[in-house]
C-alpha positions in Angstrom: 14.5 12.0 -8.4 13.2 8.5 -7.5 11.9 8.6 -4.3 12.9 5.9 -2.1 10.0 3.3 -1.1 9.5 3.0 2.6 8.6 0.2 4.3 6.3 1.0 6.8 5.9 -0.5 10.4 2.2 -0.6 9.8 -0.1 -0.1 6.9 -3.8 0.1 6.6 -5.5 -0.1 3.5 -9.0 -0.3 2.7 -9.8 -3.0 0.2 -13.3 -3.2 -1.6 -14.4 -6.1 0.2 -14.1 -4.4 3.6 -16.8 -1.6 2.2 -19.1 -4.3 1.2 -21.7 -3.6 4.1 -20.7 0.1 4.4 -23.0 1.0 1.1 -25.9 -1.3 2.7 -25.4 0.7 6.0 -25.8 4.3 4.5 -28.8 3.2 2.8 -30.5 1.9 6.1 -30.2 5.5 6.9 -29.4 4.1 10.6 -25.7 5.2 10.7 -25.3 6.2 14.3 -24.6 3.6 17.5 -26.6 0.7 18.2 -28.4 -0.2 14.9 -28.5 -3.0 12.9 -24.3 -3.4 12.2 -23.9 -2.9 16.0 -25.8 -6.1 16.8 -24.7 -8.0 13.8 -20.9 -7.2 15.3 -21.9 -8.2 18.8 -23.8 -11.4 17.8 -20.7 -12.6 15.3 -18.1 -11.7 18.2 -20.3 -13.7 20.5 -20.5 -16.7 18.4 -17.1 -16.6 16.9 -15.2 -16.4 20.2 -17.7 -17.8 22.6 -18.6 -14.7 24.5 -21.6 -14.2 26.3 -22.4 -10.7 26.5 -20.2 -7.9 23.9 -20.5 -4.4 23.1 -19.0 -2.8 20.1 -17.2 0.5 21.4 -15.7 3.3 19.8 -12.3 2.5 21.3 -10.3 -0.1 23.5 -10.2 3.1 25.8 -13.9 3.8 25.8 -14.1 0.0 26.9 -11.6 0.4 29.7 -13.6 3.4 30.8 -17.0 1.6 30.4 -15.4 -1.2 32.6 -14.6 1.3 35.3 -17.7 2.9 35.6 -19.2 -0.6 35.6 -17.2 -1.4 38.6 -17.9 1.8 40.0 -14.6 2.8 40.6 -14.2 5.7 43.2 -11.4 7.6 44.8 -8.3 5.9 46.5 -9.9 2.4 45.2 -6.7 0.2 44.8 -6.1 -0.7 40.9 -3.0 -2.8 39.7 -2.0 -2.1 36.2 1.2 -3.5 34.7 3.6 -0.5 34.0 4.5 -2.0 30.4 1.0 -1.5 28.7 -0.6 1.3 26.7 -1.1 4.5 28.7 -4.9 4.6 28.7 -4.8 1.4 30.7 -3.6 3.5 33.5 -5.2 7.1 32.8 -8.8 5.9 32.8 -8.4 4.6 36.3 -6.5 8.1 37.2 -9.5 9.7 35.8 -11.5 8.2 38.7 -9.1 8.8 41.3 -7.9 5.5 41.9 -4.9 4.5 43.7 -3.0 3.0 40.9 -0.2 0.3 41.7 2.2 -0.7 39.0 3.5 -4.1 38.3 6.7 -5.6 36.7 6.2 -8.1 33.8 7.8 -11.5 33.3 11.0 -11.6 31.0 9.7 -14.3 28.6 6.3 -13.1 27.8 6.3 -9.5 28.6 3.2 -9.9 30.9 2.4 -10.3 34.3 2.5 -13.4 35.8 0.9 -14.5 39.3 4.1 -14.5 41.6 4.2 -10.7 40.8 0.7 -10.0 41.3 0.7 -11.8 44.7 3.6 -9.5 45.8 1.7 -6.4 45.3 -2.0 -7.5 46.3 -3.2 -6.0 49.3 -6.6 -6.0 51.4 -7.6 -2.7 49.6 -7.2 -4.0 46.0 -10.5 -3.9 44.2 -9.5 -4.6 40.4 -6.7 -5.9 38.6 -5.8 -5.2 34.9 -3.7 -8.1 32.7 -2.4 -7.2 29.8 -1.8 -10.0 27.1 1.2 -8.8 25.1 1.1 -9.8 21.5 -1.7 -12.0 22.1 0.0 -14.1 24.7 -1.1 -15.0 27.8 0.4 -16.4 31.3 -0.9 -18.1 33.8 -4.4 -16.4 33.4 -6.4 -19.6 34.6 -4.6 -19.2 37.9 -4.9 -15.7 38.1 -8.5 -15.7 38.0 -8.8 -18.2 40.5 -6.6 -16.2 42.4 -9.1 -12.9 42.0 -12.0 -14.8 42.9 -10.3 -16.0 45.7 -9.4 -12.7 47.0 -12.6 -10.9 45.8 -10.7 -9.3 43.1 -12.6 -7.9 39.7 -10.2 -9.1 36.9 -10.3 -7.0 33.4 -8.4 -8.4 30.7 -6.6 -6.0 28.6 -7.1 -8.1 25.6 -6.3 -5.2 23.3 -4.0 -7.2 20.8 -5.6 -10.3 21.3 -8.6 -11.1 18.7 -8.8 -14.4 18.1 -5.9 -15.8 20.4 -6.6 -18.3 22.8 -5.0 -19.9 26.3 -5.5 -23.6 26.5 -8.0 -23.7 24.0 -10.1 -21.0 25.2 -10.2 -17.7 23.6 -8.6 -14.8 25.7 -11.4 -12.5 26.7 -13.5 -15.2 28.5 -11.4 -15.4 31.8 -11.9 -12.3 33.4 -14.9 -10.7 34.5 -14.8 -8.3 31.8 -12.0 -7.9 28.8 -11.3 -5.0 26.5 -9.9 -5.5 22.7 -9.0 -2.9 20.0 -9.7 -2.6 16.6 -7.5 0.4 15.9 -5.9 0.5 12.5 -2.5 -1.1 14.0 -4.5 -4.2 14.9 -5.0 -7.8 13.1 -8.6 -6.4 12.1 -9.8 -3.3 12.0 -12.5 -0.3 11.6 -10.0 2.2 11.9 -10.5 3.1 15.2 -13.0 0.7 17.3 -13.1 -1.7 20.5 -14.9 -4.1 22.2 -16.1 -4.9 25.6 -16.9 -8.3 26.7 -18.7 -8.9 29.8 -18.4 -12.5 31.6 -19.7 -11.7 35.0 -23.4 -11.5 34.8 -23.8 -9.3 38.1 -21.9 -6.6 36.1 -24.0 -7.1 33.0 -27.4 -4.9 33.9 -24.7 -1.8 35.1 -22.5 -2.1 31.9 -25.6 -2.0 29.5 -26.6 1.5 31.2 -23.5 2.6 30.9 -22.6 2.0 27.2 -26.0 3.3 26.4 -25.3 6.9 27.9 -26.8 6.1 31.5 -29.9 5.5 30.1 -32.5 2.4 30.7 -32.8 2.2 27.0 -31.7 -2.0 27.1 -34.8 -2.7 29.7 -37.3 -0.4 27.8 -36.5 -2.1 24.0 -36.5 -5.5 25.7 -40.2 -4.2 27.2 -39.0 -4.4 31.1 -40.0 -0.9 31.7 -42.6 1.4 30.5 -40.1 4.8 30.0 -36.7 5.5 28.5 -34.8 8.0 30.9 -31.7 8.5 32.7 -30.9 5.9 35.3 -27.5 6.1 36.5 -23.6 6.6 35.1 -22.6 6.5 31.7 -21.6 7.8 28.2 -21.8 7.5 24.8 -19.4 4.5 24.6 -20.5 2.5 21.4 -19.4 2.7 17.8 -21.6 4.1 15.2 -23.1 1.6 12.6 -20.9 2.7 9.7 -17.9 1.7 11.7 -19.5 -1.4 12.8 -20.6 -2.2 9.3 -16.6 -2.0 8.3 -15.7 -4.1 11.2 -18.4 -6.7 10.6 -16.2 -7.7 7.3 -13.3 -7.8 9.0 -14.6 -10.0 11.4 -15.4 -12.5 9.0 -12.0 -12.5 7.6 -10.1 -12.7 10.9 -9.1 -16.4 10.2 -7.8 -15.5 7.0 -5.9 -12.2 8.2 -4.4 -14.1 11.4 -3.2 -16.6 9.2 -1.3 -14.4 6.9 0.6 -13.0 10.6 1.3 -15.9 11.7 3.2 -16.8 8.3 4.9 -13.7 8.2 5.8 -14.7 12.1 7.1 -17.6 11.5 9.5 -16.6 8.4 10.7 -14.1 11.2 11.1 -16.5 13.6 12.9 -18.9 11.3 15.4 -16.5 10.4 16.3 -14.9 13.9 16.5 -18.7 15.8 18.7 -19.7 13.3 21.3 -17.6 15.4 20.8 -20.2 18.2 24.1 -19.2 20.2 24.8 -15.3 19.9 25.0 -13.0 22.9 23.2 -9.9 20.9 19.6 -10.3 20.8 17.1 -12.5 22.2 14.3 -13.9 20.2 10.6 -15.1 21.2 10.0 -18.3 22.7 8.0 -19.8 20.1 5.9 -22.3 22.5 4.5 -19.2 24.1 3.0 -18.2 20.7 1.2 -21.4 19.8 -2.3 -20.1 20.5 -1.5 -16.7 20.1 -3.1 -14.5 16.9 0.4 -13.5 16.0 0.0 -9.7 16.6 3.8 -8.8 17.3 7.2 -10.2 16.5 10.1 -8.5 18.4 13.4 -9.4 19.2 15.3 -7.9 22.5 18.7 -6.7 21.8 21.4 -6.7 24.7 21.5 -3.3 24.6 20.0 -0.1 23.9 23.0 0.7 22.2 22.6 -1.8 19.8 18.8 -1.4 19.7 19.2 2.0 18.5 21.9 1.4 16.1 19.6 -1.3 14.9 16.8 1.1 14.5 18.6 3.8 12.7 20.4 1.5 10.4 16.8 0.0 9.1 15.4 3.5 8.9 18.5 4.3 6.6 17.4 1.1 4.8 14.0 2.5 4.2 12.5 -0.2 6.9 10.6 1.4 9.8 11.4 -0.7 13.1 10.3 1.0 16.0 10.7 0.1 20.0 7.4 -0.3 22.1 6.0 1.1 25.7 8.1 3.4 27.9 7.2 2.2 31.2 4.5 4.1 33.0 5.9 4.2 36.1 8.6 6.5 34.7 6.0 9.0 32.6 5.6 12.0 33.5 1.7 11.2 34.4 2.7 7.9 36.3 5.0 10.3 38.6 2.4 12.7 38.9 -0.8 10.4 39.9 0.8 7.3 40.8 3.9 7.9 42.5 6.1 4.3 43.0 9.6 5.2 43.7 10.9 1.7 44.4 12.8 1.1 41.0 13.7 -2.5 42.2 10.1 -3.6 41.5 10.2 -2.8 37.7 13.6 -4.4 36.8 12.2 -6.3 33.9 10.1 -3.7 32.8 12.8 -1.0 32.7 15.3 -3.8 30.9 12.7 -4.6 28.2 11.9 -1.1 27.4 15.2 0.1 26.7 16.2 -3.1 24.4 13.0 -4.0 22.7 12.0 -3.5 19.0 9.6 -4.3 17.1 9.8 -5.4 13.2 7.1 -4.5 10.6 4.2 -7.0 10.9 0.5 -6.1 9.1 -1.8 -7.3 7.0 -0.3 -6.1 3.9 3.3 -6.6 4.3 4.5 -8.8 1.3 6.5 -11.5 1.4 9.1 -9.6 -1.3 9.2 -6.5 1.8 9.7 -9.0 4.7 12.5 -10.6 2.4 14.7 -7.4 2.4 13.8 -6.7 6.2 15.5 -10.0 6.8 18.2 -9.5 4.5 19.3 -5.7 6.0 18.6 -7.5 9.2 21.4 -10.1 8.4 23.8 -7.4 7.2 23.4 -5.8 10.3 23.8 -8.9 12.7 27.0 -9.7 10.3 28.4 -6.2 11.1 28.2 -7.3 14.8 30.1 -10.3 13.9 27.3 -12.9 14.0 27.1 -15.3 11.0 24.6 -17.9 10.3 
């Protein structure tokens, strides 16, 4: 019996060129964190994306934890976080006892905009997390100015954003800090990894201590102190040099990988946008994506019923399409740690979560596979009386 080939939603394949620095790293015998390839990655990241100070971390979650410690988040500190985002964006701050307030999202970009933020900010607000969904930012320059005026720390959750821009400036450059992900589902990856970017010089010294296990190692290596010792809060945040050796190769290739995803994204867009007048689904607004890194292609069906039918249909045809985040304000954790019962505040988040579907889009998706995805999607839409 011939096993049906499945087109996976995501597929990560190690290529020979991805491991070209791995062997060199092993030969140095310095495979733990904070060695040659950590330094090489940090320098390359800063050069490529015009960042000032950065650390390659174990994960985006580790970068968020380091950010929370650098901000000295305490019990009852108010932190504003999108409800439509990945769980660790909230759970990290819940771990510190913060008072989390969730935010609704903009229907066009699925990110928070300034009008949403203004409705939720209070005198107690210490920090704001802004998530750039699919490498798309919205009003981040205005949000930055607002946070500065209100004395609120701004963290960019740029997990999906490597290489994406807003008004020709790289995402990750706007907040006091920014966090990125190099998970196997992202445009460039080392399996599991992250990045902490520091733009606020006042936080730099503390962040160095946090990332280096609570020690003054950075100051010691810079000959600014005679002793290497424990001086503050911290944990083992940094990725190993083995991990960094893989990431270094991926960083060198990031433009190539982002350009491939752009071609795939545009193929999807050209197909779905050809249904200009329809009451079945909504497709992304292309002008919002012109500076993105094309991390995700999504469509939003008019109902959960049709969305679920589409996912089931595509699965039967050997194609894995998936929905995305479940709203954090409705999750058991959200109810336990951050109870917000006013559902009227989350109309867009609730609506989008029930109707969104993401199509396969990864660095090893062939154009032949994509043609099959498009053809099966066409068949599904025709079954709902939609024709090109």
